[in-house]
N, C-alpha and C positions, 0 to 999 in steps of 0.2 A: 504493499499499499504506500502511495506517495504521501509526502508530508511528515511532519515531525512525529516521532514515536513518543508514547507515554509509559515506556517500560519502567517498572519500579514504582509507579504512581498508583495511589489508591484513590478511587472515585466513589463517592456516595451520590446516589440518585433517588430522590423521592418520587412517588407516583410512578414507579417503575414497572408496574404490572402490564401496561398496555400503552399504545400511542407513542407520543413523543418520548416518554421516559424509557420504554422498552426498547425502542429503536436506538435511542441515544446510548443506552447501556451497551448494546451490541457494537455500535461504532467505536465507542471508547475502548471496549475490550479488544477490538480488532487492531487498535493502535498500541495495544500492550498493557493497558491499565488493568488493575484488579478492581472488580466491581463489588460494592455493597449496595444491595437494593432495598428499598423501604416502601411499604405500601400496605394496603388493606386487604389484598386478595392473595392469600398464601399459595393457593395452587397455581395461579398465574405467575406469581413471583418465582416460584419453584421451577416452573417451566423456563422462564427467561434465564434464571441463573444456570440451569443445566445447559441451555444453549450456548452459554458463554465459555464453558469449559474452565480449566484452571482452578483458581481458588475462589471464584465468585461465590457470594453467599447472600442470603436474603433475611430480612427482619420484618415481621408482621407488626405494624405499629400505626397508630393514628398520629398524624403530624401535629394535631392540636394538643396532644397530651404531653405537656412539658416533662413529666416524670418518665414516661415511656421513651421520649426522644433522647433524654439524658442517659437513660440505660442503653439505648441502642448505640449512642456515640461511644460510651465506655466500652461496650462489647466490641464495636468495630476497631477501636484502637487496640484493645487487648488481642484481638485475633490477628490483625494485620500490622500493628506496630506504628501506624501513622495514618493520617488522612490528608491528602494533597488537594483534592477537588471536591467540592459539594455542589450539586445542582438541585436547587429548591424548585421542583417542577410540579409537585402535587397540587391539583386544582379540580374544582367542580364548577358547575354553572347552572343557572336557571334563567328562564326568559319570560317575557310578558310584561304587561303594564304593571308598574309599581303598586298601583291602588288595588290591583287584583291578586297581588303576589301573596303566597303562603309565607307567613312571618318566619316560621321555622326554617324553611328552605332558603329564604333570603339571607337569614342570619348565618346559616351554615356556609354559604358561599364566602362570606366575610371571614368566618372562622377558619376555614381550610386555606383559602388563597392567601389571606393576610396574616392571621394569628398563627397559622401553621408554618408559614415562612419565618415568622419571628421565633417560634419554638425551635425550628430547624437550626436557625442561626445561633440561637443561645446554646444549643447542645453542642454544635460543631466548631464554633469560632475558636475556642481554646486550642483545639487540635490544629486548626489552620494557622494559628499564630506560631505554633511549634514548627509547622513545616514550611511556613511562609507561602502558604497555599493560595487557592483561588476559589471564590464563591460566585456562582452564577445564579441569579434570581430570574426565573422565567416570568416575564410580564406578558404583554400582549399589545396589539394595536389598540386595545381598549384602554390602555394607559395613556396613549397619545391623543385619542379623540373620544368624546362621549358618544353614546349611541342610545337612542330610545329603545325601550324594551330590554335594556341590559344593565339596569341600575346597579344591581349587586355586583356583577362581574366587573363593570367599569370602576366602581368604587374600590373594589378589592385590588384590581391590578394597578390603579393609580397609587394605591397605598403601598404596594410592594415595590413599585418603581421608586417612590420617595424614600422608602425604608432602605433600599439598596444604595441609593445615592448617599444617604447619611452614613451608612456603614463604611462606604468607600473613604469618606473624609476621615472617619475615626480610625480605620485599620491600616491605611496605606503606609504610615510611618513604621508599622511593624512588618511590613513586607507582604501583607495579604492583599491580593487583588480581589476587586468586587466588580462584577458585571451584571448588566441587565439584558436579558434576551427578549426580543419583540418578535411575535408571530401574528400574521394575519390569519384568516380563515384557512386552516390546515386540515387535511383529510384524516380526521381522528374520530373515535367513537363519540366524543363530546360534540363535535360539529355535526356528525351524522344524526345524533340524537336531537339536536336543536332543529335540524332540517326536517325531522319527522313531522313537526308542526307545520302544516301547509301555509298558514298565514305568516309565521316567522320566516319561512323559506322564501315566500314571495316578497316580503319586506326586504330581506337581504338582497334578493335579486334586483330590486329597484335601485340599489345603491349605484353610484357611478363607478366606472372601471378606475382602478383596479380592485376596488373594495368589494365588488360583487362576485368575485371568483372564489372557488375553493382550490387551494394549492396542494400539490403532491407532498406527502410527508417526507419522503427520503431527501430531496434537495434542501428542504428547510433544516432538517436535522444535520446534514452535512455542513451547512453554514454554522450551525450551533457548534458542532465539533471544532471547526476551524477557529471559531471565536474562543472556545476554551483553550485550545493549544496556544493561541496568542495571548491568553489572559486579557482579552479585550474588555474595555469598560462598557461598550455597547455591541450587542450582537443582533443582526437582523436576519430572520428566517427567510424573508423575501426581499429582494434587492431594493425595491422601491420604498420600503418602510423608512430608510434612512432619510429620504427627501421629505417625509411627513414631518420629521422633526422641525424643519425650517418653517412650516406653515402651521404648526399646531396651535399657535395663539389665535388664529382666525377661525379655527374649526368649530368651537362651541356656538358661535353665532350662525354660521352656515348650517350646522346640524339642527339648530333650533328652527330655522325657517323651513328647511326640507322635511324635518321630522314633523312639524305641525301639519304639513300638507298630507303626508303619508298616514299619520295617525287618524286624521279626519276621514280619509279614504277607507281605512281598514276598520274603523271603530265598530261597525255593526258585527263584522265577523269576529273580531276580538271579543266582544261581549258574549257572543253565542258560544264561544269555546273556552270561556274563562275557567269553567270547572275542570276541564281536561288539562289545562295548562298550569299544573302545579307539580312541585317536586323538582328534583335535580335531573338534568338531562343525561342521556347516554348510559353505557354500561358501567362507566366509572362512577357516575352518580347513583346508579342502582346499587353498586357495591358499598358505597358510603352509607346509603340509607339502611342497607341490610345489616352492616356492621354496627350501626347505632341502635337498631331496633331488635336485632337478633333474629330477624326473619330471613 
């Protein structure tokens, strides 16, 4: 494989059972890293770990549980002797108008995406200080621009973006790099779950190019891997996202105008489907709900 190797490096990936996390683990392992996988789906994690070969291992843990994440960090260091890379990737989503949203699901998006990233950093930053390592926080296009029907997700991803920027300022003098990863709509279970809602799918399709496309997973993850290797402060899963940074100040006003038009257009259909549009989307969302309810 071309590019810099990661032999001898230990990488932790949260949300590693599927999607971005699972493929990222495989790509990092292919470059020689030893992987520690964290998530809520033990059978899927076991399968990913087995596919990596070598010393890869997995931990079943909820990233919002500080005690559990502290235990995971201690066990990873005990097993592998160090931690060089941490990717805070675990995330869930829900969609639909805020006024119709299920409060428990809305709050859970904030808990997993934002507070779960905080708990991950709190658990692993001491090890990263020891290794002068690198933390990549997976954010989203949703951190750059607001979007109607995505209030919880946008709030959580804006939060983790700011959190990571703060950590970079605090940790850089100790040799720790901190990056933020941005992804647009990428072909994962989460996005496919959101698209299962016909109205949500049509609303997304009404966005201007290139916001209205779903992008292949592998090229996006390849870009993330290259960013990790470079210890980049910003990593863009799609090339055009870099340009969005230059215009992000003007986006809320534009989104408000366009959003008002689209929400008025779709209001009757949104009202008719409000009862079905509850809970977390996709297989990862279902796994999170199952882990919390025991069902």
